[in-house]
C-alpha positions as CSV (number, residue, x, y, z in Angstrom):
1,M,47.0,69.4,152.1
2,A,44.0,69.9,150.6
3,Q,42.6,67.4,147.9
4,P,42.1,68.9,144.1
5,A,38.6,70.2,143.3
6,R,36.3,67.7,142.4
7,S,33.8,68.2,138.8
8,R,30.9,69.7,139.9
9,T,27.8,67.7,140.8
10,R,24.4,69.3,140.6
11,L,22.5,68.7,143.4
12,D,19.1,70.7,144.3
13,P,19.8,73.5,146.8
14,A,18.4,70.7,149.9
15,G,20.8,67.9,148.6
16,R,23.9,70.5,147.8
17,R,23.6,71.1,152.0
18,R,23.2,68.1,153.4
19,Q,26.8,67.4,151.4
20,L,28.2,70.5,152.2
21,L,26.7,69.4,156.0
22,D,27.9,65.7,155.5
23,V,31.6,67.3,154.2
24,G,31.9,69.8,156.9
25,A,31.0,66.3,160.2
26,R,34.0,64.3,158.4
27,L,36.3,67.2,158.4
28,F,35.6,68.4,161.7
29,A,36.0,64.5,162.9
30,E,39.4,64.3,161.6
31,R,41.0,67.0,162.9
32,P,40.4,70.6,165.6
33,Y,38.1,73.5,164.7
34,D,41.2,75.3,164.1
35,L,42.4,73.9,162.2
36,V,39.7,73.5,159.0
37,S,38.9,76.6,156.6
38,I,35.8,76.6,154.8
39,E,37.8,76.8,151.5
40,E,39.2,73.5,152.4
41,I,35.3,72.2,152.8
42,A,34.3,73.7,149.5
43,V,36.9,72.3,147.9
44,R,36.6,68.5,149.8
45,A,32.4,69.8,148.1
46,G,33.5,70.7,144.7
47,V,31.8,74.3,144.4
48,S,33.5,77.4,144.7
49,R,33.6,79.5,147.7
50,G,30.4,81.8,146.9
51,L,28.3,78.3,146.3
52,M,29.6,78.0,149.9
53,Y,29.5,81.1,151.2
54,R,25.5,81.1,150.0
55,Y,24.8,78.1,152.1
56,F,27.1,79.4,155.7
57,A,28.2,82.8,155.5
58,T,31.4,81.9,158.0
59,K,33.1,78.3,159.1
60,R,30.7,79.4,162.7
61,D,27.8,79.0,160.7
62,L,28.0,75.3,159.0
63,F,30.2,74.0,162.7
64,R,26.2,75.3,164.6
65,A,24.6,73.1,161.4
66,V,26.7,70.0,161.6
67,V,26.3,70.0,165.7
68,Q,22.4,70.7,165.3
69,A,22.6,67.6,162.9
70,T,24.8,65.4,164.8
71,A,23.0,65.7,167.7
72,D,20.0,64.9,166.1
73,H,21.3,61.3,164.7
74,M,22.7,60.7,168.1
75,I,18.8,60.9,169.5
76,D,18.0,58.8,167.2
77,L,20.6,56.7,166.7
78,T,20.2,55.4,170.4
79,D,16.2,56.1,170.6
80,P,16.0,52.4,172.8
81,D,13.2,49.5,171.6
82,P,10.4,49.7,174.1
83,A,10.1,45.7,173.5
84,L,12.9,44.4,174.7
85,P,13.6,44.9,179.1
86,L,14.9,48.1,180.6
87,E,18.3,47.4,181.2
88,Q,18.9,45.6,177.3
89,Q,17.0,49.2,176.7
90,I,20.5,50.7,178.7
91,L,23.1,49.1,177.3
92,A,21.5,49.2,173.9
93,G,21.9,52.3,173.7
94,L,24.7,53.2,175.8
95,D,26.9,51.0,173.0
96,R,25.1,53.4,170.3
97,Y,26.1,56.2,172.1
98,L,29.4,55.2,172.5
99,D,29.6,54.2,168.9
100,H,29.1,57.6,168.3
101,F,31.9,59.9,170.2
102,E,34.6,57.3,168.9
103,A,33.9,57.6,165.0
104,N,32.9,61.2,165.9
105,A,35.4,61.7,168.8
106,T,36.7,65.3,167.3
107,L,34.0,66.9,166.4
108,I,32.2,66.5,170.0
109,R,35.9,67.2,171.7
110,A,35.5,70.5,170.0
111,A,31.5,71.0,170.8
112,Y,32.1,70.3,174.2
113,T,35.2,71.4,175.0
114,G,37.1,73.3,172.6
115,A,37.5,76.8,171.3
116,A,33.7,76.0,169.6
117,S,32.5,75.3,172.9
118,A,31.7,78.5,174.2
119,D,29.7,78.9,171.6
120,E,26.0,80.3,172.5
121,H,24.9,77.8,169.8
122,V,26.5,74.9,170.1
123,R,25.6,75.0,174.0
124,A,22.1,75.5,173.6
125,I,22.1,72.7,170.6
126,I,23.9,70.6,174.0
127,A,21.3,71.5,176.1
128,D,18.3,70.6,174.1
129,K,19.9,66.9,173.3
130,A,20.7,66.3,177.1
131,R,16.8,67.0,177.6
132,R,15.7,64.5,174.7
133,H,17.9,62.4,176.3
134,E,15.9,62.5,179.7
135,D,12.9,62.6,178.8
136,R,13.0,60.5,176.9
137,L,15.1,57.9,180.0
138,L,11.5,59.5,181.7
139,D,9.0,57.9,179.8
140,R,11.6,54.6,179.8
141,L,11.6,54.4,183.7
142,R,7.5,55.3,183.8
143,Q,7.1,52.6,181.1
144,A,9.2,49.8,183.4
145,G,6.6,50.9,186.8
146,V,9.1,53.8,188.2
147,P,7.3,56.6,189.3
148,E,8.0,60.3,187.9
149,T,9.2,62.9,190.5
150,P,11.1,66.1,190.1
151,R,13.9,64.5,192.4
152,L,14.5,61.6,189.7
153,R,14.6,64.4,187.0
154,V,17.4,65.9,188.4
155,A,18.5,62.8,188.4
156,L,18.9,61.6,185.5
157,R,19.8,65.4,184.0
158,G,22.6,64.9,186.5
159,W,23.4,60.8,185.3
160,I,23.8,62.5,181.4
161,L,26.5,65.0,181.8
162,M,28.8,61.6,184.0
163,C,27.9,59.3,181.5
164,R,29.1,61.9,178.8
165,M,32.3,63.4,181.2
166,L,32.9,59.8,181.4
167,I,33.5,58.6,177.8
168,L,34.9,62.5,177.3
169,D,37.7,61.0,179.5
170,W,37.5,57.5,178.2
171,L,37.9,58.1,174.6
172,D,41.7,60.1,176.0
173,T,42.8,57.3,179.0
174,R,41.4,54.0,178.1
175,E,42.2,53.2,181.9
176,I,38.9,50.2,181.3
177,S,37.9,48.4,178.4
178,R,34.3,49.6,176.7
179,T,32.2,46.9,178.0
180,E,34.0,48.0,181.5
181,L,32.8,51.7,181.0
182,R,29.3,50.7,179.4
183,D,28.6,48.8,182.5
184,V,29.4,51.7,184.6
185,C,27.0,54.1,183.5
186,A,24.2,51.3,182.8
187,Q,24.3,50.3,186.0
188,S,24.0,53.6,187.8
189,L,21.0,54.1,186.0
190,L,20.0,50.8,187.0
191,D,20.4,51.7,190.9
192,L,19.3,54.8,190.5
193,A,15.6,53.8,188.8
194,A,16.0,51.5,192.0
195,H,16.7,53.6,194.1
196,A,13.9,55.7,193.1
197,G,10.9,52.9,193.1
198,R,11.9,52.6,196.6
199,Q,11.3,55.6,197.9
200,S,8.1,56.1,195.8
201,T,7.3,52.5,197.6
202,A,8.1,53.9,200.9
203,A,6.7,57.2,200.3
204,A,3.2,55.3,199.8
205,P,0.7,56.1,202.7
């Protein structure tokens, strides 16, 4: 049941857009994409449908903007502290990554596996986020003394995809504890980095 409209708060355009994104993100996180209507978002935000459409012409436009904002937030959220040892950076980043997936499971499923995931703009946002994670991981590994190679970059790309699918599966099955899942992902990255380092040493003249 839609909640009653609240009295409208006057906001500047940037503030209103942020408000609509926040309301949309909450609704998309609560239930599947197909069960959310743009009219309900307008009611929750306390605005008219006409005003809503001035910012987002369709529900899909709003969903794309929510996915983009969520991707940007996740990048910021998982930014590691370079002062920490590499293993602690990885564990802390994975903990925050898992926090985000658990808090936004329905929204993330819609973006990655639901009907909305077929949207080319949503796919492009997800691919860009993965590249940003990949670049940052390469940077952290370089700082830890692991040489960058094309082979390492490809391996990191695969690791990012693996972690995403493991976490999505874990949200449904909970076969192991969250700590065990985090440690599986962390250890696989540390093993990958160690292997890359050994290869580089072996190839040196």
